[in-house]
Backbone bond lengths (Angstrom), bond angles and torsions (degrees), N, CA, C in turn:
res aa  C-N    CA-C-N  psi(-1)  N-CA   C-N-CA  omega(-1)  CA-C   N-CA-C  phi
1 M - - - 1.430 - - 1.474 110.78 -
2 R 1.345 117.98 142.94 1.440 123.21 -174.55 1.545 106.29 -121.80
3 E 1.292 115.99 135.71 1.576 124.71 177.62 1.515 105.13 -117.83
4 T 1.287 116.16 134.30 1.411 125.08 174.78 1.544 108.12 -110.90
5 L 1.351 116.87 121.52 1.410 121.76 177.81 1.482 110.42 -99.56
6 T 1.312 117.25 139.30 1.481 123.62 -175.79 1.502 109.63 -136.52
7 G 1.284 118.53 162.32 1.441 124.58 175.30 1.560 110.49 82.33
8 D 1.304 115.37 -143.10 1.448 122.10 -177.58 1.578 108.09 -97.50
9 L 1.314 115.86 146.88 1.392 125.86 177.73 1.510 108.55 -134.88
10 T 1.332 114.09 73.28 1.422 123.09 -179.63 1.480 111.47 -118.47
11 V 1.289 121.59 -175.95 1.458 126.36 -174.48 1.555 108.16 -57.64
12 R 1.339 119.10 -25.41 1.429 121.37 -179.37 1.512 112.19 -76.03
13 E 1.305 118.47 -35.32 1.470 124.22 -175.59 1.518 113.25 -94.80
14 V 1.294 119.81 -22.29 1.431 122.70 -175.06 1.517 115.37 -56.95
15 P 1.355 119.77 -47.94 1.485 119.48 -177.67 1.613 110.22 -57.05
16 A 1.305 118.37 -46.22 1.444 119.89 -178.94 1.513 110.38 -68.53
17 T 1.285 116.34 -38.54 1.511 118.79 -179.00 1.531 108.03 -66.19
18 W 1.362 116.34 -39.60 1.471 119.46 178.37 1.579 110.14 -61.39
19 R 1.292 115.88 -45.42 1.447 117.46 179.67 1.489 111.52 -58.74
20 R 1.310 117.89 -41.92 1.459 121.36 177.84 1.458 113.44 -63.19
21 L 1.370 116.24 -45.23 1.452 120.84 -176.49 1.506 110.92 -73.27
22 A 1.314 119.74 -35.76 1.435 122.35 -177.71 1.509 111.68 -68.61
23 A 1.306 119.98 -25.64 1.454 124.16 -177.64 1.517 107.51 -64.19
24 E 1.337 120.36 -40.80 1.448 124.98 177.24 1.483 108.12 -149.50
25 L 1.358 115.49 87.38 1.468 121.28 -175.14 1.509 109.44 -61.66
26 P 1.411 115.07 120.79 1.446 117.56 179.11 1.581 113.99 -75.40
27 D 1.292 115.51 168.93 1.486 119.42 177.97 1.574 108.71 -88.02
28 E 1.335 115.54 -24.73 1.451 119.58 178.91 1.522 108.66 -136.86
29 I 1.341 113.80 141.62 1.434 118.70 175.73 1.535 106.56 -127.02
30 D 1.338 115.08 117.20 1.505 121.07 -179.87 1.555 106.27 -88.33
31 L 1.319 116.37 124.32 1.445 120.77 178.82 1.526 117.87 -104.80
32 A 1.327 113.71 10.06 1.476 120.51 -172.31 1.594 109.42 -64.15
33 G 1.258 118.79 -27.01 1.441 121.69 -175.85 1.563 113.76 -87.78
34 I 1.340 117.25 2.30 1.431 120.88 176.70 1.468 113.65 -70.66
35 E 1.358 119.43 128.30 1.422 121.39 -177.83 1.543 112.07 -98.76
36 R 1.332 117.71 -47.99 1.449 125.81 -179.85 1.533 109.50 -124.44
37 I 1.345 116.59 138.05 1.424 118.87 178.06 1.558 106.52 -140.73
38 D 1.353 110.17 163.14 1.483 116.72 169.43 1.492 105.19 -139.93
39 S 1.359 116.68 -172.13 1.471 118.78 -176.23 1.519 112.85 -66.98
40 S 1.321 117.77 -20.04 1.500 118.48 175.07 1.489 113.73 -61.73
41 A 1.314 118.58 -26.17 1.422 124.34 175.30 1.555 110.61 -60.60
42 L 1.348 115.66 -40.10 1.466 119.48 176.25 1.536 112.33 -66.01
43 A 1.267 116.51 -36.49 1.470 120.72 179.06 1.547 107.73 -64.45
44 L 1.282 116.86 -43.75 1.454 121.53 179.33 1.548 110.58 -59.71
45 L 1.324 118.07 -46.68 1.434 122.58 178.82 1.464 112.47 -63.28
46 L 1.329 116.98 -41.59 1.516 122.69 179.42 1.573 106.46 -63.02
47 E 1.288 118.45 -44.20 1.442 121.99 -179.49 1.565 110.64 -63.35
48 C 1.310 116.98 -38.77 1.450 120.45 176.89 1.531 108.36 -64.00
49 R 1.341 116.94 -44.92 1.462 121.96 178.54 1.562 109.31 -58.82
50 A 1.286 117.94 -47.72 1.477 121.63 -178.24 1.487 112.37 -61.31
51 N 1.277 114.50 -41.52 1.553 119.59 -179.59 1.512 109.30 -68.59
52 A 1.326 118.15 -39.76 1.460 119.12 178.16 1.483 110.34 -65.48
53 N 1.389 118.81 -44.96 1.386 120.97 178.08 1.560 112.97 -60.06
54 A 1.245 116.55 -37.46 1.468 122.50 -175.99 1.540 110.19 -64.61
55 T 1.359 115.23 -26.09 1.472 119.31 -179.82 1.531 112.36 -103.05
56 G 1.355 114.80 9.10 1.461 117.60 -178.65 1.458 115.73 76.17
57 R 1.298 118.64 21.83 1.478 122.84 -175.60 1.526 108.91 -111.70
58 R 1.301 113.05 163.60 1.545 119.34 171.64 1.480 108.59 -110.02
59 I 1.331 114.09 150.16 1.485 120.45 172.76 1.472 106.33 -136.22
60 E 1.346 114.32 138.90 1.516 123.27 179.54 1.505 106.58 -113.10
61 F 1.296 115.59 143.47 1.470 123.99 173.06 1.506 108.18 -115.23
62 Q 1.340 114.72 112.48 1.439 121.26 -169.90 1.553 110.84 -107.18
63 N 1.311 116.05 147.05 1.463 122.68 175.10 1.537 118.49 54.78
64 P 1.309 112.02 42.96 1.507 115.85 177.16 1.518 113.24 -62.77
65 P 1.376 115.40 134.74 1.446 116.66 175.52 1.499 113.63 -59.51
66 D 1.391 117.17 150.94 1.413 118.98 -178.21 1.508 115.56 -56.88
67 T 1.317 118.66 -34.68 1.472 119.19 171.77 1.500 115.72 -57.99
68 L 1.295 117.40 -40.96 1.427 121.05 179.51 1.538 109.62 -71.24
69 R 1.256 120.08 -36.51 1.474 122.63 176.07 1.498 108.42 -62.86
70 T 1.336 117.11 -43.85 1.490 121.10 -179.98 1.521 113.25 -60.88
71 I 1.313 114.44 -43.88 1.492 116.84 178.62 1.474 109.29 -65.69
72 A 1.379 118.00 -43.52 1.459 118.88 179.34 1.507 111.31 -60.48
73 R 1.294 117.24 -39.66 1.441 119.42 -178.15 1.499 111.89 -66.74
74 L 1.341 115.49 -46.58 1.525 122.44 178.89 1.518 111.20 -61.45
75 T 1.237 118.72 -33.60 1.509 122.44 178.68 1.534 113.14 -91.40
76 Q 1.334 116.02 0.12 1.462 125.63 176.09 1.497 110.55 60.63
77 I 1.316 119.98 38.45 1.449 122.35 174.65 1.573 112.79 -115.79
78 D 1.341 112.65 8.11 1.507 118.47 -179.26 1.502 110.57 -59.22
79 E 1.329 119.05 -41.20 1.440 121.72 179.16 1.492 113.77 -64.29
80 L 1.415 113.12 -39.36 1.498 116.12 179.41 1.552 109.03 -62.66
81 L 1.301 117.72 -27.39 1.462 118.76 -177.17 1.556 110.21 -90.49
82 G 1.307 116.47 -1.68 1.474 120.83 178.26 1.491 115.21 82.48
83 W 1.290 116.12 23.27 1.421 119.34 178.82 1.503 112.16 -103.48
84 D 1.370 117.65 122.78 1.381 123.33 -178.45 1.505 109.77 -86.43
85 T 1.308 118.68 94.33 1.488 122.09 -173.04 1.600 108.73 -77.82
86 T 1.368 117.09 -21.44 1.389 116.25 -178.95 1.496 110.13 -65.90
87 A 1.316 119.76 -38.65 1.508 123.70 175.89 1.483 108.38 -66.13
88 D 1.325 121.60 -36.13 1.420 125.56 -179.52 1.507 109.28 -61.38
89 S 1.337 116.38 -54.89 1.397 121.71 -175.44 1.517 113.98 -64.72
90 E 1.356 115.01 -34.38 1.467 120.35 175.67 1.512 112.17 -66.06
91 G 1.317 114.67 -37.97 1.468 117.41 -178.58 1.572 114.51 -76.58
92 K 1.310 114.91 -14.58 1.515 118.68 -179.55 1.508 112.37 -111.67
93 S 1.300 115.77 26.35 1.515 118.16 -172.94 1.528 111.90 -78.81
94 D 1.399 118.93 -14.65 1.393 116.27 -176.11 1.525 113.81 -100.01
């Protein structure tokens, strides 16, 4: 199952988004439609990953906004989320 998140994903929206996702955790979450984020978005994604792992499942986070990738890289959790930032930085060197 695939879930597409849109709009804001900040401390205000995360609790309701978590309740919705936890009810039926998807295999893929598309983040392309996210407009505003803060660090609570990372906490949400990590919780989704932990719950998937606890049940022996995999979850993928696709199309993260650049801001979210940057926060994940700076907090060194990009690899936990399955994002290869080495490839990203190599592709944007020019």
